[in-house]
C-alpha positions as CSV (number, residue, x, y, z in Angstrom):
1,X,0.0,0.0,0.0
2,X,1.4,3.4,-1.0
3,X,1.6,6.3,1.4
4,X,-1.1,8.2,-0.5
5,X,-3.5,5.3,-0.3
6,X,-3.0,5.0,3.5
7,X,-3.5,8.8,3.9
8,X,-6.7,8.5,2.0
9,X,-8.0,5.6,4.0
10,X,-7.1,7.2,7.4
11,X,-8.8,10.4,6.3
12,X,-11.9,8.6,5.2
13,X,-12.0,6.6,8.5
14,X,-11.6,9.7,10.7
15,X,-14.3,11.5,8.7
16,X,-16.6,8.6,8.9
17,X,-16.2,8.2,12.6
18,X,-16.8,11.8,13.3
19,X,-20.1,11.7,11.5
20,X,-21.1,8.2,12.7
21,X,-20.4,8.5,16.5
22,X,-23.0,11.1,17.4
23,X,-25.6,9.1,15.5
24,X,-24.6,6.0,17.6
25,X,-24.5,7.8,21.0
26,X,-27.4,10.1,20.6
27,X,-30.2,7.8,19.5
28,X,-32.9,9.7,21.5
29,X,-33.6,13.4,21.5
30,X,-31.5,15.5,23.6
31,X,-33.3,17.0,26.6
32,X,-30.5,18.9,28.3
33,X,-30.6,22.6,27.5
34,X,-26.8,22.9,28.1
35,X,-26.0,20.0,25.7
36,X,-28.4,21.4,23.0
37,X,-26.8,24.9,23.4
38,X,-23.2,23.3,23.3
39,X,-24.1,21.4,20.1
40,X,-25.7,24.4,18.5
41,X,-22.7,26.8,19.1
42,X,-19.8,24.5,18.4
43,X,-19.7,25.1,14.6
44,X,-19.7,28.8,15.1
45,X,-16.8,28.5,17.7
46,X,-14.7,26.3,15.4
47,X,-15.3,28.7,12.4
48,X,-14.2,31.7,14.5
49,X,-11.2,29.9,15.9
50,X,-10.1,29.0,12.3
51,X,-10.9,32.3,10.7
52,X,-9.7,34.8,13.2
53,X,-5.9,33.9,12.9
54,X,-6.2,33.9,9.2
55,X,-7.6,37.4,9.2
56,X,-4.8,38.8,11.2
57,X,-1.9,37.1,9.3
58,X,-3.3,37.4,5.7
59,X,-1.9,40.8,4.9
60,X,1.6,42.3,4.9
61,X,1.2,44.0,8.3
62,X,-1.0,43.8,11.4
63,X,-2.1,47.4,10.9
64,X,-3.9,46.7,7.5
65,X,-5.3,43.4,8.9
66,X,-6.8,45.2,11.8
67,X,-8.2,47.9,9.5
68,X,-9.9,45.2,7.5
69,X,-11.1,43.5,10.7
70,X,-12.6,46.7,12.1
71,X,-14.2,47.6,8.8
72,X,-15.9,44.0,8.6
73,X,-17.1,44.3,12.2
74,X,-18.6,47.7,11.7
75,X,-20.3,46.7,8.4
76,X,-21.6,43.4,9.9
77,X,-23.0,45.4,12.9
78,X,-24.9,47.6,10.5
79,X,-26.3,44.4,9.0
80,X,-24.7,44.8,5.5
81,X,-24.7,41.8,3.3
82,X,-21.8,39.4,3.1
83,X,-20.6,40.7,-0.3
84,X,-20.6,44.3,1.0
85,X,-18.8,43.4,4.2
86,X,-16.2,41.4,2.3
87,X,-15.7,44.2,-0.2
88,X,-15.6,46.8,2.5
89,X,-13.0,44.9,4.5
90,X,-10.9,44.3,1.4
91,X,-11.2,48.1,0.6
92,X,-10.0,49.0,4.0
93,X,-7.0,46.7,3.7
94,X,-6.1,48.1,0.3
95,X,-6.4,51.7,1.6
96,X,-4.3,50.9,4.7
97,X,-1.5,49.2,2.8
98,X,-1.5,51.7,-0.1
99,X,-1.8,55.0,1.8
100,X,-0.6,54.3,5.3
101,X,2.2,51.7,4.9
């Protein structure tokens, strides 16, 4: 068996186990409010933990990354759409890198 085949098989097994184990262990409806809240918010917490470092280290400097982050937070707070928020954050990064740095 080649290395690549082994990697694909291990990845498939881990992916299958992660999706299969909750079905096996939670056969009845969850009644605990704490467990329900925990299971509801986990995807958002993981997404935030993966995204936040990428935001701060995706540009040439921390100043321009912070400008984009602040712009995105403000636009999201004002309930702008995803495209508007992303373009506004990218514009803030461009302005910060072009004019400030």
